[in-house]
C-alpha positions as CSV (number, residue, x, y, z in Angstrom):
1,X,120.8,101.2,66.4
2,X,118.2,103.9,65.9
3,X,117.8,104.4,62.2
4,X,115.3,107.1,61.5
5,X,115.4,106.3,57.8
6,X,113.9,102.9,58.4
7,X,110.6,102.7,56.4
8,X,108.6,101.8,59.5
9,X,110.1,104.7,61.4
10,X,109.2,107.0,58.5
11,X,105.6,105.7,58.4
12,X,105.2,105.9,62.2
13,X,106.6,109.4,62.3
14,X,104.2,110.5,59.5
15,X,101.3,109.0,61.5
16,X,102.4,110.8,64.6
17,X,102.8,114.2,63.0
18,X,99.3,113.8,61.5
19,X,97.7,112.9,64.9
20,X,99.7,115.7,66.7
21,X,98.5,118.3,64.1
22,X,94.9,117.1,64.0
23,X,94.5,117.3,67.8
24,X,96.9,120.2,68.4
25,X,98.8,118.0,70.9
26,X,102.0,120.1,71.4
27,X,102.3,123.9,71.3
28,X,105.1,126.4,71.5
29,X,106.7,126.4,74.9
30,X,105.4,123.1,76.0
31,X,107.4,120.9,78.5
32,X,106.5,117.3,77.6
33,X,107.0,114.4,80.0
34,X,107.2,111.1,78.0
35,X,106.0,108.4,80.3
36,X,108.3,105.4,79.6
37,X,107.4,101.9,80.7
38,X,110.4,100.3,79.2
39,X,108.2,98.6,76.5
40,X,108.4,99.0,72.8
41,X,105.6,101.5,72.4
42,X,106.7,104.3,74.8
43,X,110.4,103.8,73.7
44,X,109.6,104.3,70.1
45,X,107.3,107.3,71.1
46,X,110.2,108.8,73.0
47,X,112.8,108.4,70.1
48,X,110.5,109.7,67.4
49,X,109.0,112.5,69.4
50,X,112.6,113.7,70.0
51,X,113.3,113.4,66.2
52,X,110.1,115.4,65.4
53,X,111.2,118.0,67.9
54,X,114.2,118.8,65.7
55,X,112.1,119.7,62.7
56,X,109.0,121.2,64.4
57,X,108.1,124.8,63.6
58,X,107.7,125.5,67.3
59,X,109.9,124.9,70.4
60,X,109.2,122.4,73.1
61,X,111.1,120.4,75.6
62,X,111.1,116.6,76.1
63,X,112.1,114.6,79.2
64,X,111.7,110.9,79.8
65,X,110.3,109.7,83.1
66,X,110.1,106.1,84.2
67,X,108.5,104.6,87.4
68,X,110.4,101.9,89.3
69,X,107.4,100.1,90.9
70,X,109.6,97.6,92.8
71,X,109.0,94.7,90.5
72,X,111.4,91.8,91.1
73,X,114.3,91.9,88.7
74,X,113.6,95.4,87.5
75,X,116.9,96.7,86.0
76,X,116.7,99.9,84.0
77,X,120.4,100.4,83.4
78,X,120.5,99.3,79.7
79,X,117.5,101.3,79.0
80,X,119.0,104.4,80.7
81,X,122.1,104.1,78.5
82,X,119.9,103.8,75.4
83,X,117.9,106.9,76.3
84,X,120.9,109.0,77.1
85,X,122.5,107.9,73.8
86,X,119.6,109.8,72.2
87,X,120.5,112.9,74.1
88,X,117.4,112.8,76.3
89,X,117.2,113.2,80.0
90,X,115.8,110.2,81.9
91,X,114.4,110.4,85.5
92,X,113.5,107.2,87.3
93,X,111.1,107.5,90.2
94,X,111.2,104.7,92.8
95,X,107.8,103.9,94.4
96,X,107.0,100.3,95.6
97,X,103.5,99.8,94.2
98,X,104.3,96.2,93.4
99,X,103.9,95.2,97.1
100,X,100.7,97.1,97.5
101,X,99.1,95.5,94.4
102,X,100.2,92.0,95.4
103,X,98.7,92.6,98.9
104,X,95.4,94.1,97.8
105,X,94.6,92.0,94.8
106,X,94.1,88.4,95.9
107,X,92.0,87.4,92.9
108,X,91.5,88.7,89.4
109,X,93.9,90.8,87.4
110,X,96.4,93.3,88.8
111,X,96.1,95.9,85.9
112,X,93.4,98.1,87.3
113,X,94.9,98.9,90.7
114,X,98.5,98.9,89.3
115,X,97.6,101.5,86.6
116,X,95.7,103.7,89.1
117,X,98.7,103.8,91.4
118,X,101.1,104.4,88.6
119,X,99.0,107.1,87.0
120,X,98.6,109.0,90.4
121,X,102.4,109.0,91.0
122,X,103.1,110.2,87.4
123,X,100.4,112.8,87.5
124,X,101.8,114.2,90.8
125,X,105.3,114.3,89.4
126,X,104.3,116.0,86.2
127,X,102.4,118.7,88.1
128,X,105.1,119.3,90.7
129,X,107.8,119.6,88.0
130,X,106.1,122.0,85.6
131,X,105.3,119.7,82.8
132,X,102.5,121.0,80.5
133,X,101.9,117.7,78.7
134,X,102.2,114.0,79.5
135,X,102.8,111.8,76.5
136,X,101.6,108.2,76.7
137,X,102.5,105.3,74.3
138,X,99.0,104.1,73.5
139,X,98.6,103.2,69.8
140,X,95.7,102.7,67.4
141,X,95.2,99.1,68.6
142,X,95.0,100.2,72.2
143,X,92.2,102.6,71.2
144,X,90.4,99.8,69.3
145,X,90.8,97.3,72.2
146,X,89.5,99.8,74.8
147,X,86.5,100.6,72.7
148,X,85.6,96.9,72.4
149,X,86.3,96.3,76.0
150,X,83.9,99.0,77.0
151,X,81.2,97.7,74.6
152,X,81.5,94.1,75.6
153,X,82.2,94.3,79.3
154,X,81.1,97.7,80.8
155,X,78.1,98.7,78.6
156,X,79.4,102.0,77.5
157,X,80.8,103.5,74.3
158,X,84.2,105.0,75.1
159,X,87.9,104.7,74.2
160,X,91.2,106.6,74.9
161,X,91.1,110.1,73.4
162,X,94.2,111.4,71.6
163,X,94.2,114.4,73.9
164,X,92.6,114.6,77.4
165,X,92.6,116.8,80.5
166,X,92.9,114.7,83.6
167,X,89.9,114.5,86.0
168,X,91.8,116.6,88.6
169,X,92.3,119.2,85.8
170,X,96.1,119.5,86.6
171,X,97.5,117.6,83.6
172,X,96.9,117.3,79.8
173,X,97.5,113.8,78.4
174,X,98.5,113.3,74.8
175,X,98.7,110.1,72.8
176,X,100.8,110.8,69.6
177,X,100.7,107.2,68.6
178,X,96.9,107.2,68.3
179,X,97.1,106.7,64.5
180,X,99.9,104.1,64.6
181,X,99.2,100.4,64.1
182,X,100.9,98.1,66.6
183,X,102.3,95.9,63.9
184,X,104.4,98.8,62.6
185,X,105.7,99.3,66.2
186,X,106.6,95.6,66.5
187,X,108.5,95.6,63.3
188,X,110.4,98.7,64.2
189,X,111.3,97.5,67.7
190,X,112.9,94.4,66.1
191,X,114.9,96.5,63.7
192,X,116.1,99.0,66.3
193,X,116.8,96.3,69.0
194,X,116.6,98.7,71.9
195,X,116.5,97.3,75.5
196,X,113.0,96.1,76.6
197,X,112.0,95.9,80.3
198,X,109.3,93.3,80.7
199,X,106.4,93.7,83.1
200,X,106.5,91.0,85.8
201,X,103.2,91.8,87.2
202,X,100.5,92.2,84.6
203,X,102.6,90.2,82.2
204,X,102.6,87.3,84.6
205,X,98.8,86.8,84.4
206,X,96.9,84.7,81.8
207,X,93.4,85.0,80.5
208,X,93.0,88.7,80.7
209,X,90.0,90.2,78.9
210,X,92.2,92.6,76.9
211,X,94.3,89.7,75.6
212,X,91.1,88.1,74.4
213,X,90.0,91.3,72.6
214,X,93.5,91.6,71.1
215,X,93.2,88.1,69.7
216,X,89.7,88.8,68.4
217,X,90.9,91.9,66.5
218,X,93.8,90.0,65.0
219,X,91.5,87.2,63.8
220,X,89.1,89.7,62.3
221,X,91.9,91.6,60.5
222,X,92.7,88.5,58.6
223,X,89.2,88.8,56.9
224,X,89.0,92.6,57.0
225,X,92.5,94.0,56.4
226,X,91.3,97.7,56.6
227,X,89.4,97.1,59.9
228,X,91.9,99.1,61.9
229,X,91.6,102.2,59.7
230,X,87.8,101.9,59.7
231,X,87.5,101.6,63.4
232,X,89.8,104.6,63.9
233,X,87.7,106.6,61.5
234,X,84.5,105.5,63.3
235,X,85.8,106.7,66.7
236,X,86.0,110.2,65.2
237,X,82.8,110.0,63.2
238,X,80.1,109.5,65.8
239,X,76.5,110.0,64.6
240,X,74.9,111.0,67.9
241,X,71.3,111.0,66.5
242,X,71.8,107.3,65.7
243,X,72.5,106.3,69.3
244,X,70.3,105.4,72.3
245,X,71.7,107.8,74.9
246,X,68.8,109.6,76.5
247,X,71.3,112.1,77.9
248,X,71.7,113.3,74.3
249,X,68.1,113.3,73.2
250,X,64.8,113.8,74.9
251,X,63.2,110.8,73.3
252,X,60.1,111.1,75.5
253,X,59.1,114.4,73.8
254,X,61.1,114.3,70.6
255,X,58.0,115.0,68.6
256,X,57.7,118.4,70.1
257,X,61.4,119.4,70.0
258,X,62.0,122.9,68.4
259,X,63.3,122.8,64.9
260,X,66.5,124.7,65.9
261,X,67.5,121.8,68.2
262,X,67.6,119.5,65.1
263,X,70.0,121.7,63.1
264,X,73.3,119.8,62.5
265,X,71.8,116.5,63.5
266,X,72.9,113.6,61.3
267,X,70.4,112.7,58.6
268,X,69.0,109.2,58.8
269,X,70.6,107.0,56.2
């Protein structure tokens, strides 16, 4: 049962509204495609985005889209019934990416290729069907994990922005759950008891780097309870003058930089 008065639902909705307002995610007349995986995050996103729609001071449309990637045992029927009970249209696109990933990836993790194929199909569908926004279910913990993944394994400082234009410039991606802690989503999912469709591809692999980072964050939060809020704030509070990127600053001739170039630069602390 979807109880919107549940305390966790109220808190998540509040966090969503704050993020949506701060990053101007949805505007009057938007047609929003909510990308549903069948997991807890995108399902809660769909239900609460529909609830927010009823009270929003502007008009927008919502539709749910799910990709059937040909995973063994994939059965969306219970999920379809749940979505339709909310009064939301659900479209399921059938594309067998499972076989492609299993054939191409003989060692390592499947996630990278799987996500690229899934993203391409959904991007094409959104563009072809006139959607102005694509809503994804990434939450605050996903942003934190991605930041640390990039720091530890790829040597760059980057995460998932709350609002993004795709590389091909055809789609605008929004992440209304950017301010929401995963623990709140987990508690609400248990309370609402909606159907969950497990991933039998990525979920079948052990030892993934993201899982290691997730575990690290959970361990640190035991000692630093407010770490999540602090990391979220840090991702939107970047002091570029305190970084080492030579694309931002001409360190070779910084002594002779015109004074006007230094206006607005963060003061050394």
